[in-house]
C-alpha positions as CSV (number, residue, x, y, z in Angstrom):
1,X,128.3,106.3,72.4
2,X,125.0,105.4,74.1
3,X,124.9,103.3,77.3
4,X,124.0,100.1,75.4
5,X,126.9,100.4,73.0
6,X,129.2,101.3,75.8
7,X,128.2,98.2,77.7
8,X,129.0,96.1,74.6
9,X,132.3,97.8,74.2
10,X,133.2,96.9,77.7
11,X,133.0,93.3,76.7
12,X,135.2,93.8,73.6
13,X,138.3,95.4,74.9
14,X,141.8,94.0,75.6
15,X,141.3,94.4,79.3
16,X,138.9,92.1,81.1
17,X,135.8,93.9,82.3
18,X,135.1,93.6,86.0
19,X,131.4,93.7,86.7
20,X,130.7,94.5,90.4
21,X,127.2,93.8,91.7
22,X,124.8,96.0,93.7
23,X,121.8,95.0,95.8
24,X,120.3,98.4,96.7
25,X,120.5,102.1,95.6
26,X,123.3,102.9,98.1
27,X,125.5,100.0,97.0
28,X,124.9,101.0,93.4
29,X,125.8,104.6,94.0
30,X,129.0,103.6,95.9
31,X,130.1,101.4,93.0
32,X,129.6,104.2,90.5
33,X,131.3,106.6,92.8
34,X,134.3,104.3,93.0
35,X,134.7,104.3,89.3
36,X,132.7,101.4,87.9
37,X,131.9,101.8,84.2
38,X,128.8,99.7,84.6
39,X,127.3,97.5,87.3
40,X,125.2,94.4,87.7
41,X,122.6,93.5,90.2
42,X,122.9,90.5,92.5
43,X,119.7,88.5,93.1
44,X,121.3,87.0,96.1
45,X,122.1,90.3,97.7
46,X,118.6,91.7,96.7
47,X,117.0,88.7,98.5
48,X,119.1,89.3,101.5
49,X,117.9,92.9,101.6
50,X,114.4,91.5,101.7
51,X,115.3,89.0,104.3
52,X,114.5,86.2,102.0
53,X,116.3,83.3,100.4
54,X,117.7,83.7,96.9
55,X,115.7,81.9,94.1
56,X,112.8,84.0,92.8
57,X,111.4,84.1,96.4
58,X,109.4,87.3,95.9
59,X,106.8,88.3,93.2
60,X,108.1,89.8,89.9
61,X,106.4,93.0,90.9
62,X,108.4,93.2,94.1
63,X,111.6,92.4,92.2
64,X,110.9,95.1,89.6
65,X,110.4,97.7,92.4
66,X,113.8,96.8,93.8
67,X,115.4,96.8,90.4
68,X,113.9,100.2,89.4
69,X,115.4,101.8,92.6
70,X,118.9,100.5,91.6
71,X,118.6,101.6,88.0
72,X,117.3,105.0,88.8
73,X,120.0,105.6,91.4
74,X,123.0,105.7,89.0
75,X,124.0,107.2,85.6
76,X,126.0,104.2,84.5
77,X,124.6,101.1,82.8
78,X,122.9,98.4,84.9
79,X,122.7,94.7,83.9
80,X,120.0,93.0,85.8
81,X,120.2,89.5,87.3
82,X,116.7,88.2,86.6
83,X,117.4,84.6,87.7
84,X,115.4,82.2,85.5
85,X,113.0,84.8,84.2
86,X,110.4,84.5,87.0
87,X,108.4,82.0,84.9
88,X,108.8,78.9,82.7
89,X,106.4,80.3,80.1
90,X,108.2,81.8,77.2
91,X,105.7,84.6,76.6
92,X,105.8,85.7,80.3
93,X,109.6,85.6,80.3
94,X,109.7,87.8,77.3
95,X,107.3,90.3,78.9
96,X,109.4,90.3,82.0
97,X,112.6,91.1,80.0
98,X,110.8,93.9,78.2
99,X,109.7,95.3,81.7
100,X,113.3,95.4,82.7
101,X,114.4,97.0,79.5
102,X,111.8,99.7,79.9
103,X,113.3,100.5,83.3
104,X,116.5,101.7,81.5
105,X,118.7,98.7,82.2
106,X,121.3,97.9,79.5
107,X,121.1,94.1,79.8
108,X,120.0,91.0,81.7
109,X,121.6,87.8,83.0
110,X,119.2,84.8,82.6
111,X,119.8,81.2,83.8
112,X,119.1,78.0,82.0
113,X,117.8,76.2,85.2
114,X,114.2,76.4,86.4
115,X,113.5,77.7,89.8
116,X,110.4,75.5,89.9
117,X,112.1,72.2,89.2
118,X,115.6,73.0,90.3
119,X,116.8,71.3,87.2
120,X,118.4,72.4,83.9
121,X,115.9,73.3,81.2
122,X,116.4,71.2,78.0
123,X,118.9,72.8,75.7
124,X,116.2,73.3,73.0
125,X,113.8,74.8,75.5
126,X,116.3,77.4,76.7
127,X,117.4,78.1,73.1
128,X,113.8,78.9,72.2
129,X,113.5,81.1,75.2
130,X,116.7,83.1,74.3
131,X,115.5,83.4,70.7
132,X,112.2,84.7,71.7
133,X,113.8,87.2,74.1
134,X,116.0,88.5,71.4
135,X,113.1,88.8,68.9
136,X,110.9,90.6,71.5
137,X,113.7,93.0,72.3
138,X,114.5,93.8,68.7
139,X,110.8,94.3,67.8
140,X,110.5,96.7,70.7
141,X,113.5,98.8,69.7
142,X,116.1,97.3,72.1
143,X,118.4,95.8,69.5
144,X,121.5,96.8,71.5
145,X,120.2,95.3,74.9
146,X,122.7,92.8,76.2
147,X,121.4,89.3,76.9
148,X,123.9,87.3,79.0
149,X,123.0,83.6,78.9
150,X,124.0,81.8,82.1
151,X,124.8,78.0,81.9
152,X,124.2,76.3,85.2
153,X,125.8,72.9,84.5
154,X,128.7,73.4,86.8
155,X,126.6,74.8,89.6
156,X,124.2,71.9,89.5
157,X,127.1,69.4,89.3
158,X,125.9,68.3,85.9
159,X,128.9,69.5,84.2
160,X,130.0,67.3,81.3
161,X,132.1,69.7,79.2
162,X,130.5,68.5,76.0
163,X,127.1,69.4,77.4
164,X,128.3,72.8,78.5
165,X,129.9,73.4,75.1
166,X,126.8,72.4,73.3
167,X,124.7,74.7,75.4
168,X,127.1,77.6,75.0
169,X,127.1,77.2,71.2
170,X,123.3,76.8,71.0
171,X,122.7,79.9,73.1
172,X,125.0,82.1,71.1
173,X,123.3,81.0,67.9
174,X,119.9,81.7,69.5
175,X,120.9,85.3,70.0
176,X,122.7,85.6,73.3
177,X,125.2,88.4,73.4
178,X,127.4,86.7,76.1
179,X,127.9,83.3,77.7
180,X,128.2,83.1,81.5
181,X,129.3,79.8,83.1
182,X,129.6,80.2,86.9
183,X,131.4,77.5,88.7
184,X,133.5,76.5,85.7
185,X,137.2,76.6,87.0
186,X,139.2,74.3,84.6
187,X,141.5,76.6,82.8
188,X,141.7,74.4,79.7
189,X,137.9,74.2,79.4
190,X,137.6,78.0,80.0
191,X,140.1,78.7,77.2
192,X,138.4,76.2,74.9
193,X,135.1,78.0,75.3
194,X,136.7,81.4,74.8
195,X,138.2,80.3,71.5
196,X,135.1,78.4,70.4
197,X,132.4,81.1,71.0
198,X,131.7,84.1,68.8
199,X,130.5,86.1,71.8
200,X,132.3,87.2,75.1
201,X,132.7,84.6,77.8
202,X,131.8,85.6,81.4
203,X,133.1,84.0,84.6
204,X,132.1,84.3,88.2
205,X,134.6,85.3,90.9
206,X,134.8,82.4,93.4
207,X,137.3,81.2,96.0
208,X,138.6,78.8,93.4
209,X,138.4,81.3,90.5
210,X,139.4,84.8,91.3
211,X,142.5,85.9,89.4
212,X,141.4,88.4,86.8
213,X,144.7,88.4,85.0
214,X,144.8,84.6,84.6
215,X,141.3,84.6,83.3
216,X,142.0,87.4,80.9
217,X,145.0,85.4,79.5
218,X,142.5,82.6,78.9
219,X,140.3,84.8,76.8
220,X,137.6,85.6,79.4
221,X,136.1,89.1,78.7
222,X,134.0,89.7,81.8
223,X,134.4,88.7,85.5
224,X,131.2,89.1,87.6
225,X,131.5,89.3,91.4
226,X,127.9,88.2,92.3
227,X,127.0,88.5,95.9
228,X,130.7,89.0,97.0
229,X,130.4,92.5,98.1
230,X,127.0,92.0,99.7
231,X,128.4,89.1,101.7
232,X,131.5,91.0,102.7
233,X,129.2,93.8,104.2
234,X,127.2,91.3,106.1
235,X,130.3,89.6,107.4
236,X,131.9,92.9,108.4
237,X,128.8,93.9,110.4
238,X,128.6,90.4,112.1
239,X,132.3,90.5,113.1
240,X,132.1,94.1,114.4
241,X,128.9,93.5,116.4
242,X,130.4,90.3,118.0
243,X,133.6,92.1,118.9
244,X,131.7,95.2,120.3
245,X,129.5,93.0,122.5
246,X,132.5,91.1,123.9
247,X,135.0,94.0,124.6
248,X,135.1,97.3,126.4
249,X,137.4,99.3,124.1
250,X,135.4,100.3,121.0
251,X,138.0,102.6,119.5
252,X,138.5,100.4,116.4
253,X,134.9,101.2,115.3
254,X,136.1,104.7,114.4
255,X,139.3,103.7,112.6
256,X,138.0,104.3,109.0
257,X,138.5,106.9,106.4
258,X,136.1,109.8,106.3
259,X,133.0,108.9,104.3
260,X,131.8,110.9,101.3
261,X,128.5,109.7,100.2
262,X,127.3,110.4,96.6
263,X,124.2,112.3,97.5
């Protein structure tokens, strides 16, 4: 089974697929070493690594350089968080997706809000974008490349369930392989979408939505962890540095298991 089919298979098994997210080559290698079957990237974590805010704050060329380092560092499939596509022009977005595919990634995550306006794209506009992406990938020989369509209604506090449902249905019909609704936490609505859609539903782990067994029982097929691990690493360093500067006994800094790095 090639890596593209394997990635699809991970979304179509009885057990929910946990997609952990990397932000640099080392984090990617550690996730692979720990047993992840595939990983995603986190644009938030990658932006932190550049000392920038999330939200397409760098050039696409800079983003691709970072992404290539992550993809090249592991032997497992990598799904790339490409935010809103680094453009609002359909042709440019399609070119950007193909650039990512040519790096060796197995899929993308693309949002239906525009970074330029900070607002949701019209449902018809995003459907056209997704359809064009699918056609471009198929024409270039990437028919198994996984397109995960992210719906930002909940994150932008514009969540009327009928709107979210309509977008999910339209994006699936346009050619999306999966539907991602970060911020949606209502169990009844999640279950309704899982039953309604012909493609796997992806949720984001949040302080209000983190029980994978409960989500699996609702029909969710993938749980993404976004910037969780990146944030945890930052938080650990901040706490340890603060403690080190305030105390004289530093023995706790050495109370960790021996480290075996994958290189």
